C-alpha positions in Angstrom: 160.7 -23.3 20.4 158.4 -26.1 19.3 160.9 -28.9 19.8 163.4 -30.3 22.3 166.3 -32.7 21.6 167.7 -33.5 25.0 170.8 -35.7 25.4 172.8 -37.1 28.2 176.5 -38.0 27.9 177.1 -41.5 26.8 178.5 -43.6 29.7 181.7 -45.6 29.9 181.0 -49.4 30.1 184.2 -50.1 32.1 182.0 -50.3 35.2 178.4 -50.9 36.2 175.9 -48.0 36.1 175.9 -45.8 39.2 173.9 -43.0 40.8 175.4 -40.3 38.6 174.4 -42.1 35.4 170.9 -42.6 36.8 170.6 -38.9 37.8 171.5 -37.4 34.4 169.3 -39.7 32.4 166.4 -39.2 34.9 166.7 -35.4 34.6 166.7 -35.6 30.8 163.5 -37.7 31.0 161.9 -35.1 33.3 162.7 -32.4 30.9 161.3 -34.4 28.0 158.0 -35.2 29.8 157.6 -31.6 31.0 158.2 -30.3 27.5 155.7 -32.8 26.0 153.1 -31.3 28.5 153.9 -27.9 27.1 153.0 -29.2 23.6 156.5 -29.7 22.2 157.9 -32.4 20.1 160.7 -34.2 22.0 163.5 -36.6 21.4 165.8 -38.0 24.2 169.1 -39.7 23.6 171.3 -41.5 26.1 173.6 -44.6 25.7 177.0 -46.1 26.2 180.5 -45.2 25.2 182.2 -48.4 24.4 185.7 -47.5 23.1 188.9 -46.3 24.6 191.6 -47.5 27.0 189.5 -47.9 30.1 186.9 -50.0 28.3 189.6 -52.1 26.6 191.3 -52.8 30.0 188.0 -53.8 31.6 187.1 -56.0 28.6 190.5 -57.8 28.9 190.0 -58.3 32.6 186.6 -59.8 32.1 187.8 -62.7 30.0 185.2 -61.9 27.4 185.7 -60.7 23.8 185.5 -56.9 23.4 182.1 -57.3 21.6 180.7 -59.6 24.3 181.8 -57.3 27.0 180.4 -54.3 25.3 177.1 -56.0 24.8 176.9 -57.2 28.4 177.7 -53.8 29.9 175.6 -51.8 27.6 172.6 -54.0 28.5 173.1 -53.1 32.2 172.7 -49.4 31.4 169.7 -50.0 29.2 168.0 -52.2 31.8 168.6 -49.7 34.5 167.1 -46.8 32.5 164.1 -49.0 31.5 163.5 -49.7 35.2 163.8 -46.0 36.0 161.2 -45.2 33.3 163.6 -43.1 31.2 161.7 -42.6 28.0 164.7 -42.5 25.7 164.0 -42.4 22.0 167.6 -43.3 21.1 170.0 -45.5 23.0 173.3 -44.7 21.4 176.3 -47.1 21.3 179.6 -46.0 19.8 180.1 -49.6 18.6 177.2 -49.1 16.2 178.4 -49.4 12.6 176.5 -46.3 11.4 178.1 -44.2 14.2 181.5 -45.5 13.4 181.1 -44.7 9.7 180.2 -41.1 10.4 183.1 -40.7 12.8 185.3 -41.6 10.0 183.5 -39.3 7.6 184.0 -36.4 9.9 187.7 -37.2 10.2 188.0 -37.4 6.4 186.5 -33.9 6.1 188.7 -32.4 8.8 191.8 -34.0 7.3 190.9 -32.8 3.8 190.5 -29.3 5.3 194.0 -29.4 6.7 192.9 -29.2 10.3 194.5 -32.5 11.3 198.3 -32.8 11.7 200.5 -35.7 12.8 203.3 -34.8 15.3 205.1 -36.1 18.4 203.8 -35.1 21.8 205.0 -35.4 25.3 202.6 -34.7 28.1 200.8 -35.8 31.3 198.0 -38.3 30.6 195.2 -39.2 33.0 193.9 -42.7 32.2 190.8 -42.1 34.2 189.8 -39.0 32.2 191.5 -40.4 29.0 192.8 -36.9 28.6 196.2 -35.1 28.5 196.5 -32.7 31.4 198.4 -29.5 31.9 200.2 -28.8 35.2 197.5 -26.1 35.9 194.8 -28.9 35.7 196.3 -30.8 38.6 196.0 -30.4 42.4 198.9 -29.4 44.7 200.1 -33.0 44.9 200.2 -33.2 41.1 197.1 -35.4 40.8 194.1 -35.3 38.6 191.5 -33.4 40.6 188.7 -35.9 39.6 190.5 -39.2 40.1 193.2 -38.1 42.7 195.8 -40.1 40.8 199.0 -38.6 39.3 198.9 -38.7 35.5 201.4 -40.7 33.5 204.2 -39.1 31.5 203.5 -40.1 27.9 205.6 -39.6 24.8 204.1 -40.7 21.5 203.2 -39.6 17.9 199.5 -38.8 17.4 197.1 -36.8 15.2 196.0 -33.5 16.4 193.3 -31.0 15.5 194.2 -27.3 15.4 191.6 -25.6 17.7 193.3 -22.3 18.6 192.1 -20.6 15.4 188.6 -21.1 16.6 189.1 -19.6 20.1 188.1 -16.0 19.1 184.9 -17.3 17.5 184.0 -19.3 20.7 184.6 -16.4 23.0 182.3 -14.2 20.8 179.7 -16.9 20.8 179.6 -17.2 24.6 179.5 -13.4 25.0 176.7 -13.1 22.5 174.7 -16.0 24.0 174.8 -15.5 27.8 172.4 -18.3 28.5 174.2 -20.9 26.4 176.1 -22.5 29.3 174.0 -22.8 32.5 174.4 -22.0 35.3 176.6 -18.9 35.0 179.3 -20.2 37.3 180.3 -22.8 34.6 180.1 -20.1 31.9 182.6 -18.1 33.8 184.8 -21.2 34.2 184.9 -21.8 30.5 185.7 -18.1 29.8 188.6 -18.5 32.2 189.9 -21.4 30.2 189.7 -19.4 27.0 191.9 -16.6 28.3 195.0 -18.6 27.3 195.7 -20.1 23.8 194.3 -23.5 23.2 196.7 -26.4 22.7 196.0 -28.7 19.7 193.5 -31.4 20.5 194.8 -34.9 20.3 192.3 -36.9 18.3 194.0 -40.3 18.0 195.6 -43.1 20.0 198.2 -45.6 18.5 196.4 -48.8 17.7 199.3 -50.7 19.3 198.3 -49.2 22.7 194.5 -48.8 22.3 192.9 -51.2 19.8 189.3 -50.6 20.9 188.2 -47.7 18.8 187.2 -46.3 15.4 190.2 -46.7 13.0 191.3 -43.4 11.4 190.2 -43.6 7.7 193.5 -42.2 6.5 195.9 -44.1 8.8 194.9 -47.6 10.1 197.7 -47.6 12.7 195.6 -45.3 14.8 192.2 -45.3 16.3 190.0 -42.3 17.2 190.4 -40.7 20.6 187.5 -41.8 22.7 186.2 -38.3 23.5 186.3 -37.2 19.9 184.4 -40.4 19.0 181.8 -40.0 21.8 180.9 -36.4 21.2 179.9 -37.1 17.7 177.1 -39.3 18.9 175.0 -36.2 19.5 174.6 -35.6 15.8 174.8 -39.2 14.5 171.9 -40.0 16.8 169.7 -37.7 14.6 171.0 -38.9 11.3 173.9 -36.7 10.4 175.1 -36.2 7.7 171.6 -36.7 6.3 169.6 -33.4 6.3 167.1 -34.9 8.6 169.4 -34.1 11.5 168.5 -30.4 11.0 165.0 -31.1 12.2 166.3 -31.6 15.7 169.7 -30.0 16.0 168.7 -26.3 16.4 166.7 -27.4 19.5 169.4 -29.5 21.2 170.3 -29.4 24.8 173.3 -31.4 26.2 173.1 -32.3 29.9 176.5 -32.8 31.4 178.3 -33.2 34.7 180.8 -30.5 35.8 183.8 -32.9 35.2 183.2 -32.8 31.4 182.7 -29.1 30.9 185.9 -28.6 28.9 185.1 -31.3 26.4 181.6 -30.2 25.8 181.9 -26.4 26.1 185.2 -26.0 24.2 186.2 -29.0 22.1 182.6 -30.0 21.0 181.5 -26.6 19.7 184.8 -26.1 17.9 184.5 -29.5 16.3 181.0 -28.5 15.1 182.3 -25.2 13.8 185.0 -26.9 11.8 182.3 -29.0 10.2 180.1 -26.0 9.4 177.5 -26.9 12.0 176.1 -24.7 14.7 176.8 -25.4 18.4 174.1 -27.1 20.5 171.4 -24.7 21.6 172.2 -25.1 25.3 174.7 -26.8 27.6 173.2 -27.5 31.0 175.8 -28.5 33.7 175.2 -30.1 37.1 177.4 -31.0 40.0 178.3 -34.3 41.7 176.5 -36.5 44.1 178.5 -37.0 47.3 177.9 -39.1 50.3 176.2 -37.9 53.5 178.6 -35.7 55.4 180.4 -34.5 52.3 182.5 -37.6 51.7 183.2 -38.8 48.2 181.2 -41.9 47.4 183.2 -45.1 47.3 182.5 -48.8 47.4 185.5 -49.4 49.7 184.0 -46.9 52.2 180.6 -48.5 52.0 178.8 -45.2 51.3 178.0 -45.7 47.6 174.4 -45.7 46.6 173.4 -48.4 44.2 170.4 -47.3 42.1 169.2 -50.9 41.7 169.1 -51.4 45.5 167.0 -48.3 45.9 164.6 -49.4 43.2 164.2 -52.8 44.8 163.5 -51.2 48.2 161.4 -48.2 47.4 160.6 -48.3 43.7 161.9 -46.2 40.8 159.8 -43.1 41.5 161.3 -42.8 45.0 164.8 -42.4 43.5 163.5 -40.1 40.8 161.8 -37.9 43.4 164.9 -37.7 45.6 167.3 -36.8 42.8 164.9 -34.3 41.3 164.3 -32.5 44.7 167.8 -32.4 46.0 170.3 -31.6 43.2 171.7 -28.1 43.8 172.5 -25.7 41.1 176.2 -25.3 40.5 177.2 -27.3 43.6 177.5 -30.9 44.8 174.6 -32.6 46.6 174.5 -35.2 49.3 172.9 -38.6 48.9 172.7 -41.8 51.0 170.3 -44.7 51.4 169.1 -43.2 54.7 168.5 -39.8 53.2 166.4 -41.3 50.4 164.3 -43.4 52.8 163.8 -40.4 55.0 162.6 -38.2 52.1 160.4 -41.0 50.8 158.7 -41.4 54.2 158.3 -37.7 54.9 157.3 -36.4 51.5 155.9 -39.3 49.5 154.4 -41.6 52.2 153.3 -39.1 54.8 152.4 -35.9 52.9 151.2 -37.3 49.6 150.4 -41.0 49.9 148.7 -40.8 53.3 146.6 -37.8 52.1 145.4 -39.7 49.0 144.5 -42.7 51.1 142.6 -40.7 53.6 140.6 -38.7 51.1 139.8 -41.5 48.7 138.8 -44.0 51.4 136.6 -41.4 53.2 134.9 -40.3 49.9 134.3 -44.0 49.0 132.7 -44.7 52.3 130.4 -41.7 52.4 129.8 -40.8 48.7 129.3 -44.2 47.1 132.8 -44.4 45.8 132.4 -41.4 43.5 133.6 -37.9 43.2 131.0 -35.9 45.2 128.1 -34.2 43.4 125.9 -31.3 44.3 128.4 -29.8 46.7 129.0 -26.1 47.7 132.3 -24.3 47.7 133.4 -21.2 49.5 135.5 -18.4 48.0 138.4 -19.8 50.0 137.9 -23.2 48.4 138.0 -21.7 44.9 141.1 -19.7 45.8 142.9 -22.8 47.1 142.4 -24.9 44.0 143.0 -21.9 41.7 146.3 -21.2 43.5 147.4 -24.8 43.1 146.7 -24.6 39.4 148.6 -21.3 39.0 151.6 -22.8 40.9 151.6 -25.9 38.7 151.4 -23.9 35.5 154.1 -21.5 36.6 156.6 -24.2 37.5 155.9 -26.2 34.4 156.2 -23.2 32.2 159.8 -22.5 33.4 161.2 -26.0 33.7 165.0 -26.3 33.0 167.5 -28.6 34.5 168.1 -26.1 37.3 164.5 -25.4 38.1 163.5 -29.1 38.5 164.2 -29.0 42.3 161.9 -25.9 42.6 159.1 -27.8 40.8 159.3 -30.7 43.3 159.7 -28.4 46.3 156.6 -26.4 45.3 154.7 -29.7 44.9 155.6 -30.7 48.4 154.3 -27.3 49.6 151.0 -28.0 47.8 150.8 -31.3 49.6 151.4 -29.6 52.9 148.7 -27.1 52.2 146.2 -29.8 51.3 147.1 -31.6 54.6 146.5 -28.4 56.5 143.2 -27.9 54.7 141.8 -31.4 55.6 142.9 -31.1 59.2 141.3 -27.6 59.5 138.0 -28.5 57.8 137.9 -31.9 59.5 135.2 -33.5 57.3 134.9 -36.5 59.6 133.4 -34.4 62.3 130.7 -32.9 60.1 129.6 -35.9 58.0 127.5 -37.2 60.9 125.1 -34.3 60.4 123.1 -34.7 57.2 122.7 -30.9 56.9 126.5 -30.7 56.4 126.7 -33.2 53.5 127.0 -30.7 50.7 129.7 -28.8 52.6 131.6 -32.1 53.3 131.2 -32.9 49.6 132.8 -29.6 48.7 135.7 -30.1 51.0 136.3 -33.6 49.5 136.0 -32.2 46.0 138.7 -29.5 46.8 141.0 -32.2 48.1 140.5 -34.5 45.2 140.9 -31.8 42.6 143.9 -30.4 44.4 145.4 -33.9 44.4 144.6 -34.2 40.7 146.6 -31.0 40.0 149.4 -32.2 42.3 149.8 -35.5 40.5 149.6 -33.8 37.1 152.3 -31.4 38.3 154.5 -34.3 39.4 153.8 -36.5 36.4 157.2 -35.8 34.7 159.0 -36.6 38.0 157.2 -39.7 39.3 155.3 -40.9 36.2 154.3 -44.4 37.3 152.9 -43.4 40.7 151.4 -40.2 39.5 149.4 -42.2 36.9 148.2 -44.5 39.7 147.3 -41.5 41.8 145.3 -39.9 39.0 143.4 -43.1 38.4 142.6 -43.4 42.1 140.8 -40.1 42.1 138.9 -40.7 38.9 141.2 -38.7 36.6 143.1 -39.6 33.4 146.8 -40.2 33.6 149.2 -38.0 31.6 150.1 -40.0 28.4 153.6 -40.0 27.1 152.9 -38.3 23.7 153.0 -34.8 22.3 150.1 -32.7 23.6 149.4 -29.4 25.3 148.4 -29.9 29.0 146.7 -27.0 30.8 146.4 -26.9 34.6 142.8 -26.0 34.9 141.0 -25.9 38.3 137.7 -27.7 39.0 138.3 -30.1 36.0 137.5 -33.3 38.0 134.1 -34.5 36.9 131.6 -34.9 39.8 130.1 -38.5 39.9 133.2 -40.1 38.4 134.0 -43.4 40.1 137.1 -43.5 42.2 139.8 -46.2 42.1 140.8 -48.4 45.0 144.6 -48.4 44.5 145.5 -45.9 47.2 148.6 -47.4 48.8 151.1 -45.6 46.5 153.9 -45.2 49.0 153.9 -47.8 51.7 156.0 -46.5 54.6 159.3 -48.3 55.2 161.5 -48.6 58.2 164.2 -46.0 58.4 
């Protein structure tokens, strides 16, 4: 596969961006950067979902016009992702006129095909999810399992899309494509949902109740259901219905949280099938971030993690590193300011930053500020650097959403190995004897080249500080453009001047 089109969900603007939004968009960025290093063409989309009841209520409470509120809140998300070095190519907004026009075009096509019907409906509606719920979707207290609030009883006339006729096709597609939904636990969950007939999908809301939305082209008294509207961004972002969308769509990967599995793994592929389009190439699901000790994060409990606070304290790459290292496949993961600081100090400041500082400063003092020349290497030295190169190549060759933690953990192991190497070889005890100069130069070259491979390996995860680290050891940063990067040992050129920016991760008080 020569291309990758990776997308995040688009995020509701009824509140400020939080750690969950930061996580998904950072993971998408890591996938893009790693794919670029494998020589692929890449496109990343993220953005904001600006319609629906929750956003309308928040806009009304703000005292701003809907457009002013949408603009303000959407800018908060864009600003956060810019600060986090998320290299998005498309920042989608559902208030964009082109997107709204294509939502209406899709509704015209489905209506003309006889797939949309108007009928009364009575059901349980969760405002937080903006979805109708069945009794089986609720907990023992009759509450939405995600928002822990009982849904409202609602009785109104709406437009619905018939989706049950597509259920056999979707089951067959999942069975024939076992890697389509990752990890397998969520695939099994979706198959469980498909054991029972699918109720018609409500695709509208009465304009009298929810005015903030895309008007139905065939009935102006209704607006489009916010989820139906939002899902369509994945194809409007790449130009649908223009044929240019076909350049990217076969290589699409949707990153989603576990709370939106049903909309993305059932409703979305059926919508695409009804339009004559293929499903996304892959659906990659992740769990939640919860507070230390397993509590749900909440501002009222004082355990919520504000990504802006972490950036201001430690920098964007510290947050990127923690999220990449600690998200667990198919389960929830713990986060807290103290956990992030501890990981920063232990892994980044002590194991990587301190090693870089020691090696570069020692080399600068004893080898004229340049990568050593005329050194000698042992078989063990060659084996160490070659092993680092193999590990980096292996981890990069297999990067998916669910292997990102493995890549980071292996990078930490490499840093630990290099720290053991410098302590074992102890170049500071041998440099006093001129007869040992070549050997000391070899030790320093191994450390510098090992650090080069380490920073190249971590470049998708901590791009800004990896670039600084590479410059400090006389190597070139990894540019953000399509290319094929090979992890080759002994590539650092002897005699290259070193940089003096070696304080990448200043230790902070825990």
